[in-house]
C-alpha positions as CSV (number, residue, x, y, z in Angstrom):
1,M,142.0,81.9,122.8
2,S,145.0,79.7,124.1
3,F,145.0,78.0,127.5
4,S,145.9,75.1,129.5
5,V,144.2,73.4,132.0
6,E,145.9,71.3,134.9
7,A,143.6,69.2,137.0
8,V,144.5,69.4,141.1
9,E,142.1,67.3,142.8
10,A,138.7,66.3,143.0
11,D,137.0,65.4,146.8
12,I,133.7,63.8,147.4
13,Y,131.8,64.1,150.4
14,E,128.4,64.0,152.0
15,E,127.0,67.2,153.2
16,G,123.4,66.8,154.7
17,D,121.5,64.3,152.3
18,Q,123.7,65.7,149.1
19,L,126.6,63.8,147.7
20,L,129.0,66.6,146.2
21,M,132.4,66.8,144.7
22,D,134.7,69.9,144.7
23,F,137.1,69.8,141.7
24,R,140.0,72.1,141.6
25,F,142.2,72.8,138.7
26,Y,144.7,75.2,137.5
27,W,143.7,77.9,134.1
28,T,146.6,79.2,132.6
29,N,146.2,81.9,129.8
30,T,149.1,80.6,127.2
31,L,147.7,83.4,124.6
32,L,151.3,84.6,123.4
33,S,150.8,88.4,122.4
34,D,152.7,91.9,122.4
35,E,149.9,93.3,124.1
36,N,148.8,92.5,127.9
37,V,145.6,90.6,126.7
38,E,143.6,90.0,129.8
39,A,140.7,87.0,129.7
40,V,138.7,85.1,132.1
41,F,138.4,81.3,132.3
42,L,134.7,81.4,130.9
43,M,135.7,83.3,127.7
44,A,138.5,80.7,126.8
45,S,136.3,77.5,127.8
46,G,133.2,76.1,129.0
47,M,133.3,73.1,131.1
48,D,131.0,70.3,131.2
49,I,130.6,67.7,134.0
50,H,128.5,64.7,133.5
51,Q,127.5,61.4,135.6
52,R,125.2,58.6,134.1
53,G,124.7,61.0,130.7
54,E,123.3,63.7,133.0
55,L,125.1,67.2,133.1
56,L,125.5,68.4,136.7
57,D,124.9,71.4,138.0
58,E,127.6,73.5,139.8
59,V,125.8,74.1,143.2
60,A,128.4,76.5,145.0
61,G,127.1,79.7,143.0
62,G,130.8,80.0,141.4
63,H,129.8,80.4,138.3
64,S,127.1,82.7,138.6
65,D,129.1,85.1,141.2
66,T,131.2,87.5,138.9
67,N,133.8,87.9,142.3
68,S,134.4,84.0,141.9
69,N,137.6,82.9,140.6
70,V,135.9,81.9,137.0
71,Y,135.8,85.6,136.5
72,R,139.1,86.6,137.4
73,E,141.0,88.3,134.6
74,I,144.2,86.4,133.8
75,P,147.0,88.3,131.5
76,S,148.6,86.6,128.5
77,G,151.9,85.0,128.4
78,G,151.4,82.3,131.1
79,G,149.2,84.2,133.8
80,R,147.1,81.7,135.7
81,V,144.8,81.1,138.4
82,T,143.1,78.3,140.6
83,V,139.5,77.4,139.9
84,D,137.1,75.8,142.3
85,S,133.5,74.5,141.4
86,T,131.4,72.1,143.5
87,Y,128.7,69.8,141.9
88,K,126.1,67.5,143.4
89,L,126.5,63.9,142.2
90,E,124.2,61.2,141.8
91,N,125.9,58.4,143.6
92,V,129.5,57.7,143.8
93,E,129.1,54.4,141.7
94,D,129.2,55.9,138.3
95,V,131.9,57.8,136.2
96,V,132.1,61.2,136.3
97,K,133.2,62.7,133.1
98,I,134.7,66.0,132.9
99,S,135.1,68.1,129.4
100,F,136.4,71.4,128.5
101,I,134.9,72.7,125.7
102,P,137.4,75.7,123.7
103,R,135.4,78.4,122.6
104,S,136.7,80.0,119.7
């Protein structure tokens, strides 16, 4: 699967007693094909968010809600979608590492 990712923004804020990060990026299905091959982001790539060596959980339900933009089908040849996720952070001092893991 051929794709590209362009980070747009990460917003960190407090909500109640939780420290949260909203992460938004563009995902583009760059598979070049004579056929209109549609794909969803999670077919092309996994995404891990780490802080202090710990894998953070997506807390807004975007990865479990099949109506979210993570599951929107995008046509091949440059179709593009905005993907939004929210993660609970441990603190504001430690670096957050975002990794995209291509699937074959």
